[in-house]
C-alpha positions, 0 to 999 in steps of 0.5 A, spaced: 815 210 680 816 208 673 815 200 672 819 195 667 817 188 667 821 183 663 816 177 662 820 171 659 815 165 657 817 159 653 813 154 650 814 148 646 813 150 639 819 155 639 824 151 643 828 150 637 828 158 636 829 160 644 825 164 648 820 169 647 820 175 651 816 181 652 818 187 656 813 192 658 815 199 660 810 204 663 810 211 663 808 214 670 801 217 670 800 224 670 796 228 675 792 232 670 791 226 665 784 223 667 780 219 663 776 225 660 783 227 656 783 227 649 790 224 646 793 221 640 800 217 640 804 221 635 810 216 634 817 215 635 822 221 633 830 220 635 828 215 640 823 219 644 815 217 644 811 223 643 804 223 645 799 229 644 794 231 650 788 235 650 785 237 657 779 242 656 783 248 653 790 246 654 794 243 649 801 239 650 806 234 647 809 229 652 816 227 651 818 220 653 825 217 653 827 210 652 825 208 659 818 211 658 820 217 663 817 223 662 822 228 659 818 234 658 811 236 657 811 241 652 805 246 652 803 248 645 802 255 647 800 258 640 794 253 640 788 258 642 783 255 647 777 254 642 781 249 638 777 244 635 781 239 632 789 237 631 792 232 626 799 230 625 803 228 619 810 224 622 816 224 619 823 221 621 825 228 624 819 233 625 812 233 625 807 237 622 801 239 626 794 241 622 789 244 627 783 248 627 780 253 631 774 258 631 775 266 633 768 269 632 765 267 626 771 264 623 774 258 623 782 258 622 786 252 619 793 252 621 799 248 620 806 248 624 812 244 624 815 241 630 821 238 632 822 231 635 822 235 642 815 238 640 818 245 639 816 250 634 821 250 628 817 255 624 811 260 626 804 257 624 802 258 617 795 259 615 792 254 611 785 256 610 779 260 613 771 258 613 766 263 615 760 260 619 754 262 622 754 258 628 759 255 633 763 249 630 761 243 635 766 239 631 771 239 626 770 242 619 777 241 616 779 233 615 787 232 614 789 226 610 796 224 607 799 219 602 803 213 604 810 216 603 808 223 606 810 227 600 802 229 599 798 232 604 791 234 603 786 238 607 779 239 605 772 241 607 765 239 605 759 243 606 752 243 604 748 248 601 742 249 597 741 241 597 748 240 594 755 238 597 761 243 596 768 240 596 774 245 597 780 241 597 787 244 598 793 239 596 800 241 599 807 238 598 812 235 604 814 242 605 807 244 607 807 248 600 800 249 597 800 246 590 793 246 588 786 249 591 779 247 588 772 248 589 767 243 586 759 242 587 756 235 587 749 233 588 748 229 594 741 226 597 743 225 605 737 220 605 740 216 600 747 217 599 753 216 603 761 217 602 766 212 603 773 214 606 777 220 603 784 218 601 790 221 597 795 217 594 802 218 593 801 221 586 796 226 589 790 223 587 784 224 591 779 218 591 773 216 595 766 212 593 759 215 593 754 210 595 746 210 593 741 206 596 734 204 594 731 208 599 731 211 607 735 205 611 736 201 605 742 197 602 746 200 596 744 199 589 748 204 586 756 205 587 760 210 584 768 211 584 770 218 584 777 220 582 780 227 582 787 228 579 792 233 582 792 237 576 785 237 575 779 242 577 774 237 577 772 229 579 771 224 574 766 219 576 766 212 574 759 207 575 761 201 578 757 195 576 754 191 582 750 186 577 743 187 581 746 185 588 746 190 594 752 192 598 753 196 605 759 200 608 764 201 602 771 201 604 777 203 599 784 202 600 790 205 595 795 200 592 801 205 591 806 200 589 801 197 583 798 204 582 791 201 583 785 202 588 781 196 592 774 197 593 771 192 598 764 191 601 759 186 604 754 184 599 747 181 599 742 178 594 736 182 596 734 188 600 734 187 607 737 180 606 743 177 609 750 178 608 752 173 602 759 174 601 765 179 599 764 184 593 771 186 591 773 191 585 780 192 583 781 199 579 787 200 575 788 208 576 792 208 569 787 205 565 781 208 569 778 202 568 776 196 573 781 190 572 777 185 576 770 185 579 768 179 584 763 177 588 765 171 593 760 168 597 762 165 604 761 158 604 757 154 610 764 151 613 766 159 614 759 161 616 759 155 622 766 157 624 764 165 624 757 165 628 757 166 635 749 163 635 743 163 631 742 160 624 748 159 619 745 164 614 745 170 619 753 168 621 756 175 618 750 180 619 754 183 625 761 183 621 764 190 619 770 191 615 775 194 620 782 195 616 785 192 609 793 191 609 796 191 602 801 186 599 806 187 595 804 183 589 797 186 589 793 182 593 791 184 600 788 182 607 782 184 610 779 184 617 772 184 619 770 184 626 763 182 629 760 188 633 753 190 636 750 193 641 744 193 646 741 199 649 737 197 656 731 201 656 731 202 649 725 201 645 729 198 638 733 192 638 740 193 635 739 194 627 745 194 622 741 199 618 741 204 623 748 203 625 751 204 618 746 210 616 745 215 622 743 222 620 749 225 616 747 232 618 743 235 624 740 242 622 746 246 626 751 242 622 753 244 615 760 240 614 761 233 614 767 230 617 772 224 614 770 217 616 776 213 617 779 206 619 783 209 625 780 209 632 780 215 636 779 214 644 773 217 647 773 220 653 768 217 659 764 224 658 763 223 651 759 217 652 751 217 653 749 216 660 742 217 659 741 210 658 745 204 659 749 201 652 752 194 652 758 193 647 759 187 644 766 185 640 767 178 638 771 174 632 775 177 627 775 174 620 781 175 616 781 174 609 786 173 604 785 176 597 789 175 591 791 181 586 785 178 581 780 179 587 779 172 589 779 169 596 785 165 597 784 163 604 780 165 611 782 165 618 778 167 624 781 170 631 776 168 636 774 172 642 768 174 646 768 181 649 763 186 652 762 192 656 757 196 659 757 204 657 765 204 655 768 200 649 775 203 649 778 197 652 774 192 647 776 190 640 783 189 637 789 192 635 794 190 629 801 190 628 805 187 622 812 184 624 816 178 621 811 177 615 805 176 620 799 180 622 799 180 630 792 181 633 792 184 640 786 184 645 784 184 652 782 177 654 776 178 659 776 170 661 782 171 665 781 174 672 788 178 671 789 183 666 792 179 660 792 182 653 792 176 648 797 176 642 795 171 636 798 172 629 796 170 622 801 167 618 802 168 611 799 161 609 793 163 614 794 159 619 793 162 626 799 162 632 797 163 639 803 167 642 805 168 649 800 173 652 802 180 654 801 179 662 803 184 667 805 183 674 802 190 676 795 190 678 790 195 676 793 197 669 787 196 664 790 196 656 786 199 650 789 195 644 785 198 639 789 204 640 796 201 639 801 205 635 807 201 632 813 205 633 818 200 631 819 193 627 817 190 634 815 195 638 809 198 640 806 204 644 799 201 648 795 206 652 792 204 658 789 207 665 791 206 672 787 208 678 783 213 673 788 216 669 791 215 662 798 212 662 802 209 656 806 202 655 811 201 651 812 194 649 818 190 646 817 183 643 
């Protein structure tokens, strides 16, 4: 039976504005949707919520109506059994599905247009092919799109004779090929690291290349790579780090102001402690940095952020999770306190090892695209040979102005841990009414409660009524939340070992 629960909670600070309520509507768990499925919440089209599901060799899209009743489970019969990956680009009334599959020693990258009911509008079209020597264990092609969905980039990166070979295919909103390029670039897999790969609204392909001083060391050289849509080669720009060190780089496109935002935590010395935030604001039109800023974290912020230990270690387990651009050119940056502990293991938690895993195994020739997005990991994908405890703690929120200077900071406090499965940990973000909302499981409560806090435009923190279900047995996964309306989200959850979905109106 489909369940709909109306939760009306009134609290003193909002008496003048009236009651605040959340409506949680669950879908009925489908029999075949156990916790080992792969799923992707596609979005909302024509009032229906669409969810892609992959169970072994079967691929389908489940269509849920406004009450989260299953209207239809549409089997994607045109998708071959050996399909490696599927990505979706969602428009108001249709979807592009880009998928890749292997047949013999060829990997095919295909694109198909689907309507709001998950049905084919046109026959699948071939986008590209790759000949491989071994069976592909992971995806070869990565798909990204611009914020306005007018540019779609499909690309692959493979290693050959010590170099990385880029193949980029730029498509328009009709999935018509605009340009295909190949380029070779030197890459030392022991010292070099790429950031996320992004495409902006004008079709510029951008990323950064970091170079460390040695194996398992911090970065002391940084390059910004930009490929214009009408050019065949990358333009590389050296970024001045002012004799400092950085680690993981996060890049964000500011399409409104035609700029690129580059951020990382910085250090004063090798193997030192995190000192603060490095920010570079890049002007795309002038191909030059507008601002390069190193913002140290003060003692007050360190004392607020630390879970234990000395103040100087306060940010050593923080990782940049996401960046939200403001219209005025500033941005909000979220970083989370994260670590793991492997019981029975020889080595303790180490930031360097986490940030610098082996990029390629002897059998991998292709490099995937790192991403801000979280992906559900089926239970069977976790390492069962040794027990790992995952820790997800406080979230740091930094507001940075258009010149790269810190204007305020805020801290969302939480303390989460779980053994051998982190799908229910971390947090999800929602943007509504000028506020950044944070949803996360509150593990201090006996009943299932999703804490709901929001950061105001001035940095102040507001505690909202929690999302509290009266139905026992549901476990929410806030990190995979998908916003499908101004004040509406879809949140995956599990019930009695099966995956289902909750639509929340607040």
